[in-house]
C-alpha positions in Angstrom: -45.7 1.6 60.7 -46.6 4.9 59.1 -45.8 8.1 61.1 -47.7 11.3 60.2 -45.6 14.3 61.3 -47.6 17.5 61.4 -45.7 20.8 61.8 -42.5 21.1 59.7 -41.1 24.3 61.1 -37.7 25.0 62.6 -38.1 22.2 65.0 -40.4 19.8 63.3 -38.6 19.3 60.0 -35.3 18.2 61.6 -37.2 15.9 64.0 -39.0 14.3 61.1 -35.7 13.9 59.3 -34.2 12.1 62.3 -37.1 9.6 62.2 -36.7 9.1 58.4 -33.0 8.6 58.6 -33.6 5.9 61.3 -35.7 4.0 58.8 -39.2 4.9 59.8 -41.9 5.6 57.2 -42.7 9.3 57.8 -45.1 11.5 55.9 -45.1 15.2 56.9 -47.5 18.0 56.4 -47.7 21.7 57.4 -50.4 24.3 56.8 -47.7 26.6 55.5 -46.5 25.6 52.0 -43.0 26.9 52.5 -42.6 24.7 55.6 -43.5 21.6 53.6 -40.6 22.2 51.3 -38.2 21.7 54.3 -39.1 18.0 54.4 -38.7 15.9 51.3 -41.4 13.4 52.3 -44.3 15.9 52.8 -47.8 15.3 51.7 -50.1 17.7 49.7 -52.9 17.4 52.3 -53.5 16.7 56.0 -55.8 13.9 55.0 -53.2 12.1 53.0 -50.6 12.4 55.8 -53.0 11.0 58.4 -54.5 8.2 56.2 -53.7 4.9 57.9 -51.0 6.4 60.1 -50.4 4.4 63.3 -48.5 7.3 64.9 -49.4 11.0 64.8 -46.7 13.5 66.0 -47.6 17.2 66.2 -45.0 20.0 66.6 -47.1 23.2 66.3 -46.9 26.8 67.6 -49.9 26.7 69.9 -52.6 24.6 71.6 -55.2 26.0 69.2 -53.1 24.7 66.2 -53.0 21.2 67.8 -56.7 21.3 68.5 -57.4 22.2 64.8 -55.5 19.1 63.7 -57.2 16.9 66.3 -60.7 18.2 65.4 -60.2 17.7 61.6 -62.4 15.0 60.0 -59.3 13.5 58.5 -58.4 12.2 62.0 -60.9 9.4 61.2 -58.4 8.1 58.7 -55.8 7.2 61.4 -55.2 3.5 62.0 -57.1 1.9 64.9 -55.6 2.5 68.3 -53.2 5.1 66.8 -50.6 6.7 69.1 -50.7 10.5 69.3 -47.6 12.4 70.5 -47.8 16.1 70.9 -44.3 17.7 71.1 -45.7 21.3 70.9 -45.5 23.5 74.0 -49.1 24.2 75.1 -51.0 24.9 78.3 -51.5 22.1 80.8 -55.3 22.1 80.8 -55.5 22.1 77.0 -53.1 19.1 77.0 -55.2 17.2 79.5 -58.4 17.9 77.5 -56.7 16.7 74.2 -55.7 13.5 76.0 -59.3 12.9 77.2 -60.7 13.5 73.7 -58.1 11.1 72.2 -58.9 8.4 74.7 -62.6 8.7 73.9 -61.8 8.1 70.2 -59.8 5.0 71.0 -56.3 6.5 70.8 -53.5 6.8 73.3 -51.8 10.2 73.7 -48.6 11.5 75.2 -47.7 15.2 75.8 -44.0 15.3 75.1 -42.6 18.9 74.8 -38.9 19.3 74.1 -35.8 21.2 75.0 -32.7 21.6 73.0 -33.6 24.0 70.2 -33.0 23.6 66.5 -29.5 22.4 67.2 -30.7 19.5 69.3 -33.5 18.7 66.8 -31.0 18.4 64.0 -28.6 16.3 66.0 -31.2 14.1 67.5 -30.3 15.1 71.0 -33.5 16.7 72.3 -34.7 16.3 75.9 -38.3 15.2 76.2 -40.6 15.9 79.1 -43.4 13.3 78.9 -46.8 12.8 80.4 -49.4 10.1 79.7 -50.0 6.4 80.1 -46.9 4.2 80.6 -48.1 1.8 78.0 -48.2 4.6 75.4 -44.6 5.6 76.5 -43.5 2.0 75.8 -44.8 2.3 72.3 -43.2 5.7 71.7 -39.7 5.0 73.2 -38.1 3.8 69.9 -39.2 7.1 68.3 -38.0 9.2 71.2 -34.6 7.4 71.0 -34.2 8.6 67.4 -35.1 12.2 68.1 -33.5 12.8 71.5 -30.9 11.7 74.0 -32.8 12.4 77.2 -36.3 11.6 78.4 -38.0 12.3 81.7 -41.4 10.7 82.3 -43.4 12.7 84.8 -46.7 10.7 85.0 -50.3 11.5 84.0 -51.4 13.4 81.0 -50.4 17.1 81.2 -47.4 16.6 83.4 -45.0 16.8 80.5 -46.4 20.2 79.7 -46.3 21.2 83.4 -42.6 20.4 83.5 -42.0 22.4 80.3 -43.8 25.4 81.7 -41.5 25.3 84.8 -38.4 24.6 82.6 -39.1 27.5 80.3 -39.7 29.8 83.2 -36.1 29.2 84.3 -34.9 29.7 80.7 -36.8 33.0 80.3 -35.6 34.4 83.6 -32.0 33.2 82.9 -32.1 34.7 79.4 -33.2 38.1 80.7 -30.6 38.0 83.4 -27.8 37.2 80.9 -29.0 40.1 78.7 -29.1 42.6 81.5 -25.7 41.5 82.7 -24.1 41.9 79.3 -25.8 45.3 78.9 -24.3 46.4 82.2 -20.9 44.9 81.2 -21.0 46.9 78.0 -22.0 50.1 79.8 -19.0 49.6 82.0 -16.7 49.1 79.0 -15.9 45.5 79.7 -14.5 43.4 76.9 -17.3 41.1 75.6 -15.0 38.1 75.0 -13.3 38.3 78.3 -16.6 38.7 80.2 -18.1 35.8 78.3 -15.2 33.5 79.0 -15.3 34.5 82.7 -18.9 33.6 83.0 -18.6 30.5 81.0 -16.0 29.2 83.4 -17.4 30.5 86.6 -20.6 30.3 88.7 -22.6 32.2 86.0 -22.2 29.4 83.5 -25.4 28.2 81.8 -26.7 26.7 78.6 -28.4 30.0 77.9 -25.1 31.9 78.3 -23.2 29.6 76.0 -25.8 29.1 73.3 -27.6 32.4 73.4 -24.9 34.9 74.3 -26.7 38.2 73.5 -23.8 40.1 71.9 -22.2 39.3 68.6 -18.8 37.6 68.6 -18.1 35.6 71.8 -20.3 32.7 70.7 -20.0 32.5 66.9 -22.9 30.0 66.5 -25.3 32.0 68.7 -28.1 34.0 67.1 -26.6 37.3 68.1 -23.6 36.5 65.8 -26.1 36.0 62.9 -28.2 39.2 63.1 -30.4 37.5 65.8 -31.9 34.9 63.4 -34.1 32.9 65.7 -32.9 29.8 67.4 -36.0 30.4 69.5 -38.2 33.3 68.5 -39.1 35.9 71.1 -42.8 35.5 70.3 -42.6 31.8 71.2 -40.8 32.4 74.5 -43.3 35.1 75.3 -46.1 32.5 74.7 -44.4 29.9 76.8 -43.8 32.3 79.7 -47.5 33.2 79.4 -48.3 29.5 79.8 -46.1 29.3 82.9 -47.8 32.5 84.4 -51.2 31.0 83.8 -50.2 27.7 85.3 -49.0 29.5 88.4 -52.2 31.5 88.6 -54.3 28.3 88.3 -52.6 26.8 91.4 -52.2 30.0 93.4 -48.4 30.1 93.2 -46.9 33.6 93.3 -44.0 34.0 90.7 -43.2 37.7 90.7 -39.9 37.4 88.8 -41.6 35.1 86.3 -44.5 37.5 85.8 -42.1 40.4 85.2 -40.1 38.3 82.8 -43.2 37.3 80.9 -44.3 40.9 80.7 -40.9 42.1 79.4 -40.8 39.4 76.6 -44.4 40.0 75.6 -43.7 43.7 75.3 -40.6 43.0 73.3 -42.4 40.6 71.0 -45.3 42.9 70.5 -43.0 45.8 69.8 -41.5 44.3 66.7 -39.0 41.8 68.0 -41.3 38.7 67.9 -39.5 37.0 65.0 -36.0 37.7 66.3 -34.3 35.3 68.7 -35.3 36.0 72.3 -31.7 37.1 73.0 -32.3 40.2 70.8 -34.1 41.8 73.8 -30.5 42.7 74.8 -30.6 45.5 72.3 -33.7 47.0 73.8 -32.1 46.8 77.3 -28.8 48.3 76.2 -30.6 51.2 74.4 -32.7 51.9 77.4 
């Protein structure tokens, strides 16, 4: 079985490596040449990567990027009845449309966005949120087992993306709350380490707090302790929060806190912070 892995960025390359280390035949490709260098078994062209692949995994920045791959003539080179797995975070309706197109071409497709960040991708401990046919999930389970430690199957096509939109809404709101709390703690002259350890061992504990603490020092592995080198870039969180906002609008659900959080991160990303980790918004809050 040949796996074509398209998208070798911060998340894609370690995911592809997990599959390769598990013994699968994996050929990678990325439109950005420098990304291809992250994965030893990358191809020189999309066509070569897709040729006779029985599984296509995409891990790309946007729905448009996924659509570009799915619309490429090289897709005709996939093996008959190939399985398509999209691990990107894209909007729900686009995901449903891609699944419909895939089915019309004789392929099965799963939407399977992830949580866990680069750390989870490298360790093979990602959490997958999956939508699509159960028979497709059965085919994909051995691959998910190599790349992650948790999987939740939500149902029809698009439900994985719906779950990711809701999940990232919580992450964005929590991230902004943590940043505002640390900005206030700093303004009140609280010791960063003591405040971090208090929250870590009290009701304010969260994954965001422990892994994306917004001030340098208390969490040595957090981006803040590495000049805010992105674990998850602010521009990507802004995109994901926009997806959640649009999903809410589509079903008439009011999310005022979510809308404000989306606005704040979009403003931060567009103002020059887009390539920093999302926790870097702390600096803007503290300066204000």
